[in-house]
C-alpha positions as CSV (number, residue, x, y, z in Angstrom):
1,M,8.3,-33.9,-3.1
2,S,11.0,-34.2,-1.1
3,P,11.7,-31.5,1.6
4,Q,14.9,-30.6,-0.6
5,T,13.0,-30.0,-3.7
6,T,10.0,-28.5,-2.1
7,G,12.6,-25.9,0.0
8,R,14.2,-25.1,-3.1
9,Y,10.9,-24.1,-5.0
10,I,9.5,-21.9,-2.3
11,R,13.1,-19.9,-2.8
12,I,13.1,-19.7,-6.1
13,V,9.2,-18.6,-6.1
14,G,9.6,-16.9,-2.8
15,S,12.3,-14.9,-4.4
16,F,10.5,-13.8,-7.5
17,S,7.7,-13.0,-5.1
18,I,10.1,-10.6,-3.4
19,L,11.0,-8.6,-6.5
20,V,7.6,-8.8,-7.8
21,A,6.8,-6.8,-4.4
22,L,8.9,-4.2,-4.8
23,L,7.6,-3.7,-8.5
24,F,4.2,-3.4,-6.2
25,S,5.8,-0.8,-3.9
26,L,7.2,1.2,-6.6
27,A,3.7,1.7,-8.8
28,G,3.1,4.5,-7.2
29,V,6.6,6.4,-7.8
30,N,6.8,8.7,-10.9
31,D,9.3,6.6,-13.6
32,F,10.5,8.3,-16.1
33,T,11.1,4.5,-18.2
34,G,7.4,3.9,-18.5
35,A,8.4,0.4,-16.7
36,N,6.2,1.1,-13.3
37,D,3.0,1.7,-15.6
38,L,3.7,-1.5,-17.9
39,F,4.2,-3.9,-14.9
40,F,1.4,-2.0,-13.0
41,R,-1.4,-2.6,-15.8
42,I,-0.8,-6.2,-16.5
43,A,-0.4,-6.8,-12.7
44,S,-3.3,-5.1,-11.8
45,S,-6.8,-6.1,-12.5
46,G,-8.1,-2.7,-13.5
47,G,-5.9,-2.2,-16.2
48,H,-5.6,2.3,-15.9
49,G,-1.7,1.5,-14.9
50,V,0.1,4.2,-12.6
51,A,-2.9,6.6,-14.0
52,G,-5.2,4.7,-12.0
53,L,-3.2,5.3,-9.0
54,D,-5.1,9.2,-8.9
55,T,-4.0,9.9,-5.2
56,A,-1.7,9.9,-2.7
57,E,-3.2,7.4,-0.6
58,A,-3.5,5.0,-3.1
59,K,-0.1,5.4,-3.8
60,L,0.8,5.0,-0.4
61,A,-1.7,1.9,0.0
62,M,0.1,0.6,-3.2
63,A,3.8,0.7,-1.6
64,I,2.3,-0.9,1.9
65,A,0.7,-3.6,-0.1
66,G,4.0,-4.0,-2.0
67,G,6.1,-4.0,1.5
68,V,3.6,-6.1,3.2
69,F,3.8,-9.2,0.6
70,G,8.2,-8.4,0.2
71,G,7.4,-9.6,4.1
72,L,5.4,-12.1,3.4
73,M,7.4,-13.8,0.8
74,A,10.0,-13.1,3.2
75,M,9.2,-15.9,5.7
76,Y,8.3,-18.0,2.4
77,V,12.1,-17.6,1.5
78,F,13.4,-18.2,4.8
79,I,11.3,-19.1,7.5
80,T,9.4,-22.0,5.4
81,A,11.8,-22.9,2.6
82,P,14.5,-23.9,6.0
83,G,11.4,-25.2,8.0
84,V,9.9,-27.8,5.4
85,E,14.1,-28.8,4.4
86,Q,14.4,-29.8,8.8
87,D,11.3,-31.8,8.9
88,S,9.3,-28.9,11.3
89,D,5.2,-29.7,11.0
90,L,4.9,-26.5,12.9
91,I,6.5,-24.2,10.5
92,R,4.5,-26.0,7.6
93,K,1.2,-25.8,8.4
94,G,1.9,-22.3,10.1
95,S,2.9,-21.5,6.5
96,I,-0.2,-23.2,4.9
97,Y,-2.7,-21.4,7.5
98,T,-1.1,-18.2,7.1
99,F,-1.3,-18.3,3.1
100,L,-5.4,-19.3,3.7
101,I,-5.7,-16.4,5.4
102,W,-4.3,-13.9,3.2
103,F,-6.5,-15.9,0.4
104,G,-9.9,-15.6,2.8
105,I,-9.1,-11.8,3.1
106,D,-7.5,-10.7,-0.1
107,S,-10.4,-12.6,-1.9
108,S,-13.1,-11.4,0.3
109,A,-12.5,-7.6,0.3
110,S,-11.5,-8.0,-3.5
111,V,-15.5,-9.1,-3.6
112,A,-16.5,-6.9,-1.0
113,S,-15.0,-3.8,-2.8
114,G,-16.4,-4.7,-6.4
115,N,-13.2,-6.4,-7.9
116,A,-14.4,-9.8,-7.5
117,Q,-12.0,-10.6,-10.5
118,N,-9.2,-10.7,-8.6
119,V,-9.9,-13.3,-6.7
120,I,-8.8,-15.6,-10.0
121,P,-5.5,-14.8,-9.9
122,N,-5.8,-15.2,-5.9
123,I,-6.4,-18.8,-6.9
124,V,-3.5,-18.7,-8.8
125,F,-1.0,-17.7,-6.4
126,L,-2.3,-19.6,-3.7
127,A,-2.1,-22.7,-5.4
128,I,1.8,-22.0,-6.2
129,Y,2.5,-21.1,-2.4
130,L,0.2,-24.2,-0.8
131,T,1.4,-26.5,-3.7
132,P,4.1,-27.6,-2.2
133,L,3.5,-27.4,1.3
134,L,0.6,-30.0,0.6
135,L,2.9,-32.3,-1.2
136,V,5.9,-32.4,0.6
137,K,7.0,-35.7,1.6
138,R,8.2,-35.9,5.1
139,P,11.4,-38.7,5.2
140,A,10.7,-42.0,6.6
């Protein structure tokens, strides 16, 4: 992939992911439309929707997780994409390490907490975010 194509891909995927992060952060908010519940049933491994967030702590954890994910995706859009387009190997490699660290921590914690099935979507997300960083061709 060319640096410009890679940057465009990162911006599209990262921008969509920021919207998903916002939905995650709102999972614990009362919503009369049922949209939060539908999203969370699809996105979570438990299948209970927002009913699975039955404590204030669980709702707070989702708000925090959504915010952290949104921040990671903002880094992807606003730092990684232009860095790759400008052929910054430092930013490209730093972004690769960032996603590998996320994957290691999130997947290990999922297994340790009895939610090993979460590793499967983590692998998919890792491929979506990491592949363009591994395939970008440096200008000659």
